[in-house]
VORODO-717864 format. One record per residue (C-alpha): x, y, z; residue number from 0; residue in one letter. Coordinates in pm, 1 decimal, padded with zeros to 6 digits. Each point is the difference from the previous one (the first is absolute). Last residue first. Layout:
<pt><px>X</px><py>Y</py><pz>Z</pz><n>NUM</n><res>a</res></pt>
...
//
This chain:
<pt><px>-02044.8</px><py>01308.4</py><pz>01113.2</pz><n>192</n><res>r</res></pt>
<pt><px>00370.2</px><py>00076.2</py><pz>-00046.5</pz><n>191</n><res>t</res></pt>
<pt><px>00330.4</px><py>-00133.3</py><pz>00133.1</pz><n>190</n><res>y</res></pt>
<pt><px>00322.8</px><py>00134.1</py><pz>-00150.2</pz><n>189</n><res>t</res></pt>
<pt><px>00298.0</px><py>-00235.0</py><pz>00023.1</pz><n>188</n><res>i</res></pt>
<pt><px>00336.3</px><py>00170.8</py><pz>-00047.9</pz><n>187</n><res>k</res></pt>
<pt><px>00255.9</px><py>-00168.9</py><pz>-00221.9</pz><n>186</n><res>a</res></pt>
<pt><px>00346.5</px><py>-00128.1</py><pz>00080.7</pz><n>185</n><res>t</res></pt>
<pt><px>00265.6</px><py>-00104.0</py><pz>-00251.2</pz><n>184</n><res>t</res></pt>
<pt><px>00241.0</px><py>-00287.2</py><pz>-00045.1</pz><n>183</n><res>t</res></pt>
<pt><px>00241.2</px><py>-00145.4</py><pz>-00258.6</pz><n>182</n><res>n</res></pt>
<pt><px>00122.9</px><py>-00350.2</py><pz>00079.5</pz><n>181</n><res>p</res></pt>
<pt><px>00330.7</px><py>-00172.5</py><pz>-00079.8</pz><n>180</n><res>l</res></pt>
<pt><px>-00041.1</px><py>-00260.4</py><pz>-00271.7</pz><n>179</n><res>s</res></pt>
<pt><px>-00131.8</px><py>-00349.1</py><pz>00066.7</pz><n>178</n><res>y</res></pt>
<pt><px>00141.0</px><py>-00333.2</py><pz>-00123.8</pz><n>177</n><res>v</res></pt>
<pt><px>-00202.0</px><py>-00322.1</py><pz>00044.3</pz><n>176</n><res>n</res></pt>
<pt><px>-00112.5</px><py>-00016.1</py><pz>-00361.3</pz><n>175</n><res>g</res></pt>
<pt><px>00009.4</px><py>00355.9</py><pz>-00124.2</pz><n>174</n><res>y</res></pt>
<pt><px>-00116.1</px><py>00273.0</py><pz>00230.3</pz><n>173</n><res>s</res></pt>
<pt><px>-00039.9</px><py>00376.6</py><pz>-00023.1</pz><n>172</n><res>y</res></pt>
<pt><px>-00073.9</px><py>00243.2</py><pz>00281.8</pz><n>171</n><res>f</res></pt>
<pt><px>-00272.7</px><py>00218.7</py><pz>00145.5</pz><n>170</n><res>s</res></pt>
<pt><px>-00073.9</px><py>00105.7</py><pz>00356.1</pz><n>169</n><res>t</res></pt>
<pt><px>-00302.6</px><py>00203.4</py><pz>00104.9</pz><n>168</n><res>y</res></pt>
<pt><px>-00050.0</px><py>00152.3</py><pz>00344.7</pz><n>167</n><res>a</res></pt>
<pt><px>-00354.6</px><py>00091.3</py><pz>00104.7</pz><n>166</n><res>v</res></pt>
<pt><px>-00079.4</px><py>00304.1</py><pz>00211.3</pz><n>165</n><res>t</res></pt>
<pt><px>-00228.2</px><py>00126.2</py><pz>00275.0</pz><n>164</n><res>e</res></pt>
<pt><px>00057.2</px><py>00352.4</py><pz>00132.5</pz><n>163</n><res>s</res></pt>
<pt><px>-00308.1</px><py>00193.8</py><pz>-00104.3</pz><n>162</n><res>n</res></pt>
<pt><px>-00272.9</px><py>-00133.2</py><pz>00223.6</pz><n>161</n><res>s</res></pt>
<pt><px>-00345.4</px><py>00161.5</py><pz>00003.0</pz><n>160</n><res>q</res></pt>
<pt><px>-00154.0</px><py>-00250.7</py><pz>-00243.2</pz><n>159</n><res>v</res></pt>
<pt><px>00155.9</px><py>-00284.5</py><pz>00200.2</pz><n>158</n><res>l</res></pt>
<pt><px>-00133.3</px><py>00124.4</py><pz>00334.1</pz><n>157</n><res>s</res></pt>
<pt><px>-00351.9</px><py>00037.6</py><pz>-00141.4</pz><n>156</n><res>n</res></pt>
<pt><px>00004.0</px><py>-00354.3</py><pz>-00147.0</pz><n>155</n><res>q</res></pt>
<pt><px>00116.6</px><py>-00141.5</py><pz>00333.6</pz><n>154</n><res>k</res></pt>
<pt><px>-00287.4</px><py>00174.3</py><pz>00177.1</pz><n>153</n><res>e</res></pt>
<pt><px>-00247.6</px><py>-00127.0</py><pz>-00261.2</pz><n>152</n><res>a</res></pt>
<pt><px>00116.8</px><py>-00362.7</py><pz>00051.2</pz><n>151</n><res>a</res></pt>
<pt><px>-00035.6</px><py>00037.2</py><pz>00376.9</pz><n>150</n><res>a</res></pt>
<pt><px>-00353.3</px><py>00136.1</py><pz>-00044.6</pz><n>149</n><res>q</res></pt>
<pt><px>-00097.0</px><py>-00284.3</py><pz>-00235.6</pz><n>148</n><res>p</res></pt>
<pt><px>00075.6</px><py>-00262.8</py><pz>00268.6</pz><n>147</n><res>n</res></pt>
<pt><px>00275.6</px><py>-00231.7</py><pz>00124.0</pz><n>146</n><res>a</res></pt>
<pt><px>00212.7</px><py>00076.8</py><pz>-00307.3</pz><n>145</n><res>f</res></pt>
<pt><px>00064.9</px><py>-00194.5</py><pz>-00320.8</pz><n>144</n><res>v</res></pt>
<pt><px>00291.9</px><py>00127.4</py><pz>-00210.7</pz><n>143</n><res>n</res></pt>
<pt><px>00010.9</px><py>00009.1</py><pz>-00379.1</pz><n>142</n><res>y</res></pt>
<pt><px>00250.0</px><py>00071.8</py><pz>-00275.0</pz><n>141</n><res>y</res></pt>
<pt><px>-00087.3</px><py>-00005.2</py><pz>-00370.9</pz><n>140</n><res>e</res></pt>
<pt><px>00315.5</px><py>00038.9</py><pz>-00208.4</pz><n>139</n><res>i</res></pt>
<pt><px>-00062.2</px><py>00170.6</py><pz>-00333.9</pz><n>138</n><res>l</res></pt>
<pt><px>00277.1</px><py>-00016.7</py><pz>-00255.8</pz><n>137</n><res>r</res></pt>
<pt><px>00187.2</px><py>00242.5</py><pz>-00222.8</pz><n>136</n><res>t</res></pt>
<pt><px>00355.1</px><py>-00083.1</py><pz>-00110.3</pz><n>135</n><res>l</res></pt>
<pt><px>00149.8</px><py>00230.4</py><pz>-00261.5</pz><n>134</n><res>t</res></pt>
<pt><px>00327.5</px><py>-00078.7</py><pz>-00177.7</pz><n>133</n><res>v</res></pt>
<pt><px>00155.1</px><py>00301.0</py><pz>-00173.4</pz><n>132</n><res>k</res></pt>
<pt><px>00283.2</px><py>-00117.7</py><pz>-00222.7</pz><n>131</n><res>v</res></pt>
<pt><px>00285.8</px><py>00244.3</py><pz>-00041.2</pz><n>130</n><res>m</res></pt>
<pt><px>00182.1</px><py>00184.5</py><pz>-00278.5</pz><n>129</n><res>r</res></pt>
<pt><px>00204.3</px><py>00292.2</py><pz>00133.8</pz><n>128</n><res>q</res></pt>
<pt><px>-00045.5</px><py>00360.2</py><pz>-00115.2</pz><n>127</n><res>g</res></pt>
<pt><px>-00112.3</px><py>00116.8</py><pz>00344.0</pz><n>126</n><res>n</res></pt>
<pt><px>-00256.5</px><py>-00281.4</py><pz>00008.0</pz><n>125</n><res>v</res></pt>
<pt><px>-00104.2</px><py>-00159.2</py><pz>-00329.4</pz><n>124</n><res>t</res></pt>
<pt><px>-00277.5</px><py>-00258.6</py><pz>00008.6</pz><n>123</n><res>v</res></pt>
<pt><px>-00061.3</px><py>-00355.4</py><pz>-00122.3</pz><n>122</n><res>d</res></pt>
<pt><px>-00316.3</px><py>-00147.4</py><pz>00143.9</pz><n>121</n><res>e</res></pt>
<pt><px>-00093.0</px><py>-00261.9</py><pz>00254.9</pz><n>120</n><res>n</res></pt>
<pt><px>-00324.8</px><py>-00121.3</py><pz>00149.8</pz><n>119</n><res>t</res></pt>
<pt><px>-00095.9</px><py>-00202.2</py><pz>00306.3</pz><n>118</n><res>i</res></pt>
<pt><px>-00321.4</px><py>-00077.3</py><pz>00186.1</pz><n>117</n><res>q</res></pt>
<pt><px>-00215.5</px><py>-00138.9</py><pz>-00282.4</pz><n>116</n><res>s</res></pt>
<pt><px>00255.1</px><py>-00278.8</py><pz>-00057.7</pz><n>115</n><res>p</res></pt>
<pt><px>-00054.5</px><py>-00138.1</py><pz>00352.7</pz><n>114</n><res>h</res></pt>
<pt><px>00335.0</px><py>-00004.8</py><pz>00178.7</pz><n>113</n><res>v</res></pt>
<pt><px>00244.8</px><py>-00284.4</py><pz>-00071.9</pz><n>112</n><res>d</res></pt>
<pt><px>00260.5</px><py>00179.6</py><pz>-00210.5</pz><n>111</n><res>n</res></pt>
<pt><px>00005.8</px><py>00263.7</py><pz>00275.4</pz><n>110</n><res>l</res></pt>
<pt><px>00163.0</px><py>-00251.4</py><pz>00233.3</pz><n>109</n><res>n</res></pt>
<pt><px>-00125.8</px><py>00103.0</py><pz>00344.6</pz><n>108</n><res>i</res></pt>
<pt><px>-00325.2</px><py>-00191.3</py><pz>-00034.3</pz><n>107</n><res>p</res></pt>
<pt><px>-00266.1</px><py>00105.2</py><pz>00250.9</pz><n>106</n><res>l</res></pt>
<pt><px>-00133.2</px><py>-00203.3</py><pz>00292.4</pz><n>105</n><res>w</res></pt>
<pt><px>-00237.1</px><py>00053.7</py><pz>00294.1</pz><n>104</n><res>d</res></pt>
<pt><px>-00296.0</px><py>-00146.9</py><pz>-00186.8</pz><n>103</n><res>n</res></pt>
<pt><px>00020.3</px><py>-00066.2</py><pz>-00372.9</pz><n>102</n><res>a</res></pt>
<pt><px>-00205.1</px><py>00102.6</py><pz>-00301.3</pz><n>101</n><res>y</res></pt>
<pt><px>00045.3</px><py>-00129.6</py><pz>-00353.8</pz><n>100</n><res>g</res></pt>
<pt><px>00211.0</px><py>-00255.6</py><pz>-00185.7</pz><n>99</n><res>s</res></pt>
<pt><px>00158.3</px><py>00273.1</py><pz>-00216.8</pz><n>98</n><res>a</res></pt>
<pt><px>00155.6</px><py>00147.0</py><pz>00313.4</pz><n>97</n><res>n</res></pt>
<pt><px>-00084.2</px><py>00156.2</py><pz>00335.2</pz><n>96</n><res>a</res></pt>
<pt><px>-00334.8</px><py>00172.5</py><pz>-00026.9</pz><n>95</n><res>l</res></pt>
<pt><px>-00006.8</px><py>00100.7</py><pz>00362.0</pz><n>94</n><res>a</res></pt>
<pt><px>-00111.4</px><py>-00103.9</py><pz>00345.9</pz><n>93</n><res>s</res></pt>
<pt><px>00112.4</px><py>00138.1</py><pz>00331.4</pz><n>92</n><res>f</res></pt>
<pt><px>00050.3</px><py>-00074.7</py><pz>00370.1</pz><n>91</n><res>r</res></pt>
<pt><px>00183.8</px><py>00263.4</py><pz>00205.0</pz><n>90</n><res>m</res></pt>
<pt><px>00355.9</px><py>-00084.7</py><pz>00108.7</pz><n>89</n><res>n</res></pt>
<pt><px>00117.5</px><py>00355.7</py><pz>-00071.1</pz><n>88</n><res>n</res></pt>
<pt><px>-00283.1</px><py>00206.0</py><pz>-00147.1</pz><n>87</n><res>l</res></pt>
<pt><px>00009.5</px><py>00236.5</py><pz>00298.4</pz><n>86</n><res>s</res></pt>
<pt><px>00327.1</px><py>00137.3</py><pz>-00132.9</pz><n>85</n><res>s</res></pt>
<pt><px>00372.3</px><py>00012.1</py><pz>00072.1</pz><n>84</n><res>k</res></pt>
<pt><px>00040.7</px><py>-00379.6</py><pz>-00036.2</pz><n>83</n><res>s</res></pt>
<pt><px>-00158.0</px><py>00012.1</py><pz>-00347.7</pz><n>82</n><res>f</res></pt>
<pt><px>00309.9</px><py>-00128.8</py><pz>-00180.1</pz><n>81</n><res>d</res></pt>
<pt><px>-00037.2</px><py>-00068.8</py><pz>-00371.4</pz><n>80</n><res>h</res></pt>
<pt><px>00177.4</px><py>-00229.6</py><pz>-00242.8</pz><n>79</n><res>t</res></pt>
<pt><px>00045.6</px><py>00048.1</py><pz>-00373.3</pz><n>78</n><res>l</res></pt>
<pt><px>00185.8</px><py>-00222.1</py><pz>-00246.8</pz><n>77</n><res>h</res></pt>
<pt><px>00123.3</px><py>00041.7</py><pz>-00358.5</pz><n>76</n><res>l</res></pt>
<pt><px>00092.2</px><py>-00332.5</py><pz>-00161.7</pz><n>75</n><res>a</res></pt>
<pt><px>00318.9</px><py>-00041.4</py><pz>-00204.9</pz><n>74</n><res>w</res></pt>
<pt><px>-00023.1</px><py>-00134.5</py><pz>-00353.8</pz><n>73</n><res>r</res></pt>
<pt><px>00142.0</px><py>00324.2</py><pz>-00133.0</pz><n>72</n><res>r</res></pt>
<pt><px>-00238.1</px><py>00267.3</py><pz>-00121.7</pz><n>71</n><res>r</res></pt>
<pt><px>00005.3</px><py>00193.4</py><pz>00328.1</pz><n>70</n><res>y</res></pt>
<pt><px>00379.5</px><py>00032.0</py><pz>00008.0</pz><n>69</n><res>e</res></pt>
<pt><px>00028.4</px><py>00135.5</py><pz>-00354.2</pz><n>68</n><res>n</res></pt>
<pt><px>-00303.7</px><py>00227.0</py><pz>00048.0</pz><n>67</n><res>p</res></pt>
<pt><px>00139.0</px><py>00159.7</py><pz>00320.0</pz><n>66</n><res>d</res></pt>
<pt><px>-00287.3</px><py>00032.3</py><pz>00241.6</pz><n>65</n><res>v</res></pt>
<pt><px>-00241.0</px><py>00271.1</py><pz>00109.8</pz><n>64</n><res>l</res></pt>
<pt><px>-00245.8</px><py>-00160.1</py><pz>00238.9</pz><n>63</n><res>f</res></pt>
<pt><px>-00347.1</px><py>00144.6</py><pz>00050.8</pz><n>62</n><res>n</res></pt>
<pt><px>-00193.0</px><py>-00116.7</py><pz>00303.5</pz><n>61</n><res>i</res></pt>
<pt><px>-00368.5</px><py>-00002.5</py><pz>00077.5</pz><n>60</n><res>k</res></pt>
<pt><px>-00129.1</px><py>-00209.1</py><pz>00289.2</pz><n>59</n><res>q</res></pt>
<pt><px>-00362.0</px><py>00092.1</py><pz>00053.9</pz><n>58</n><res>t</res></pt>
<pt><px>-00100.1</px><py>-00099.9</py><pz>00352.6</pz><n>57</n><res>f</res></pt>
<pt><px>-00371.9</px><py>-00065.2</py><pz>00042.1</pz><n>56</n><res>d</res></pt>
<pt><px>-00045.1</px><py>-00002.4</py><pz>00376.4</pz><n>55</n><res>i</res></pt>
<pt><px>-00291.2</px><py>-00178.8</py><pz>00162.7</pz><n>54</n><res>r</res></pt>
<pt><px>-00084.6</px><py>00046.1</py><pz>00366.6</pz><n>53</n><res>l</res></pt>
<pt><px>-00235.8</px><py>-00274.0</py><pz>00114.6</pz><n>52</n><res>t</res></pt>
<pt><px>-00259.2</px><py>00024.2</py><pz>00279.6</pz><n>51</n><res>d</res></pt>
<pt><px>-00283.3</px><py>00075.8</py><pz>-00241.0</pz><n>50</n><res>g</res></pt>
<pt><px>00155.1</px><py>00101.7</py><pz>-00332.7</pz><n>49</n><res>k</res></pt>
<pt><px>00222.4</px><py>00301.8</py><pz>00048.4</pz><n>48</n><res>i</res></pt>
<pt><px>00200.3</px><py>00168.3</py><pz>-00273.3</pz><n>47</n><res>r</res></pt>
<pt><px>00357.9</px><py>00116.5</py><pz>-00050.4</pz><n>46</n><res>t</res></pt>
<pt><px>00173.2</px><py>00102.1</py><pz>-00323.5</pz><n>45</n><res>k</res></pt>
<pt><px>00376.6</px><py>-00049.0</py><pz>00014.7</pz><n>44</n><res>a</res></pt>
<pt><px>00192.3</px><py>00216.0</py><pz>-00248.0</pz><n>43</n><res>i</res></pt>
<pt><px>00377.3</px><py>-00042.3</py><pz>-00038.4</pz><n>42</n><res>q</res></pt>
<pt><px>00166.0</px><py>00339.1</py><pz>-00016.7</pz><n>41</n><res>d</res></pt>
<pt><px>00195.7</px><py>00036.6</py><pz>-00323.7</pz><n>40</n><res>a</res></pt>
<pt><px>00267.0</px><py>-00239.8</py><pz>-00122.9</pz><n>39</n><res>v</res></pt>
<pt><px>00254.3</px><py>00040.2</py><pz>-00279.3</pz><n>38</n><res>d</res></pt>
<pt><px>00264.0</px><py>-00255.0</py><pz>00092.2</pz><n>37</n><res>f</res></pt>
<pt><px>00331.2</px><py>-00044.4</py><pz>-00178.1</pz><n>36</n><res>r</res></pt>
<pt><px>00127.8</px><py>-00349.1</py><pz>-00077.6</pz><n>35</n><res>i</res></pt>
<pt><px>00344.8</px><py>00011.1</py><pz>-00162.1</pz><n>34</n><res>t</res></pt>
<pt><px>00186.9</px><py>-00303.0</py><pz>00137.2</pz><n>33</n><res>y</res></pt>
<pt><px>00127.9</px><py>-00033.0</py><pz>00355.1</pz><n>32</n><res>a</res></pt>
<pt><px>00312.7</px><py>-00213.4</py><pz>-00038.2</pz><n>31</n><res>k</res></pt>
<pt><px>00163.4</px><py>-00260.8</py><pz>00222.6</pz><n>30</n><res>n</res></pt>
<pt><px>-00223.7</px><py>-00288.5</py><pz>-00113.6</pz><n>29</n><res>p</res></pt>
<pt><px>00112.5</px><py>00058.3</py><pz>-00361.1</pz><n>28</n><res>d</res></pt>
<pt><px>-00249.4</px><py>-00162.6</py><pz>-00237.2</pz><n>27</n><res>l</res></pt>
<pt><px>00171.7</px><py>-00190.2</py><pz>-00278.4</pz><n>26</n><res>p</res></pt>
<pt><px>-00040.2</px><py>00147.4</py><pz>-00344.3</pz><n>25</n><res>e</res></pt>
<pt><px>-00264.2</px><py>-00092.1</py><pz>-00249.2</pz><n>24</n><res>d</res></pt>
<pt><px>00050.6</px><py>00133.7</py><pz>-00351.8</pz><n>23</n><res>g</res></pt>
<pt><px>-00180.0</px><py>-00294.2</py><pz>-00158.3</pz><n>22</n><res>t</res></pt>
<pt><px>00306.5</px><py>-00077.1</py><pz>-00215.6</pz><n>21</n><res>s</res></pt>
<pt><px>00147.7</px><py>-00246.8</py><pz>00248.1</pz><n>20</n><res>n</res></pt>
<pt><px>00370.3</px><py>00067.0</py><pz>00035.6</pz><n>19</n><res>k</res></pt>
<pt><px>00248.6</px><py>-00189.7</py><pz>-00216.2</pz><n>18</n><res>t</res></pt>
<pt><px>00128.8</px><py>-00339.6</py><pz>00106.9</pz><n>17</n><res>c</res></pt>
<pt><px>-00215.3</px><py>-00193.0</py><pz>-00249.3</pz><n>16</n><res>s</res></pt>
<pt><px>00154.5</px><py>00194.8</py><pz>-00286.8</pz><n>15</n><res>a</res></pt>
<pt><px>00349.7</px><py>-00091.2</py><pz>00113.6</pz><n>14</n><res>l</res></pt>
<pt><px>-00085.1</px><py>-00369.9</py><pz>00007.8</pz><n>13</n><res>t</res></pt>
<pt><px>-00173.8</px><py>00017.2</py><pz>-00339.6</pz><n>12</n><res>l</res></pt>
<pt><px>00302.7</px><py>00171.6</py><pz>-00155.4</pz><n>11</n><res>v</res></pt>
<pt><px>00239.7</px><py>-00256.9</py><pz>00149.4</pz><n>10</n><res>a</res></pt>
<pt><px>-00216.8</px><py>-00288.6</py><pz>-00118.0</pz><n>9</n><res>i</res></pt>
<pt><px>-00005.9</px><py>00140.7</py><pz>-00354.0</pz><n>8</n><res>a</res></pt>
<pt><px>00377.2</px><py>00050.4</py><pz>00004.9</pz><n>7</n><res>l</res></pt>
<pt><px>00057.5</px><py>-00361.1</py><pz>00106.3</pz><n>6</n><res>t</res></pt>
<pt><px>-00234.3</px><py>-00128.8</py><pz>-00275.1</pz><n>5</n><res>f</res></pt>
<pt><px>00175.6</px><py>00213.5</py><pz>-00261.4</pz><n>4</n><res>f</res></pt>
<pt><px>00339.3</px><py>-00128.6</py><pz>00116.0</pz><n>3</n><res>v</res></pt>
<pt><px>-00124.7</px><py>-00362.5</py><pz>00000.1</pz><n>2</n><res>p</res></pt>
<pt><px>-00146.4</px><py>00044.5</py><pz>-00353.9</pz><n>1</n><res>k</res></pt>
<pt><px>00322.6</px><py>00133.9</py><pz>-00146.4</pz><n>0</n><res>m</res></pt>
//
């Protein structure tokens, strides 16, 4: 009787070890664009002159509406930006990057790594559907040194008068070395004094 009981116990333990992890994690599908909806207004870039340097305080404010089941998995939500259709492209900058402090010419794209003061999330209902609203708000301080104060002022004037510059945002999930398909949006950049 003991060998039968022992065999049954091993069989039960083997089957139990083959069951799915109870954490609720599912593999990330690299061929799927998950629910990441953007709610983005014009991005405000406040300009100022200091000597021969044009300084631009760019406030990046983005609301993401995400599926709560997807967002609460162990996946990481990412954000990249493309300034190629703006004067900010390839301009030097500094910003509060992560919990370690300020960085030059670098921002984390994994939103788990941004400074805690820059990101919030709350449960919301949109059109009867439960969502999580993730808000990223961070200040990026761009600067460009010109030959003289007059050249810096001329560039400032042209930026304030422009109305066609944009930034493209791309968001996606990752887990390990697997990345989901991206979701993208474009926002207008409004320069002010």
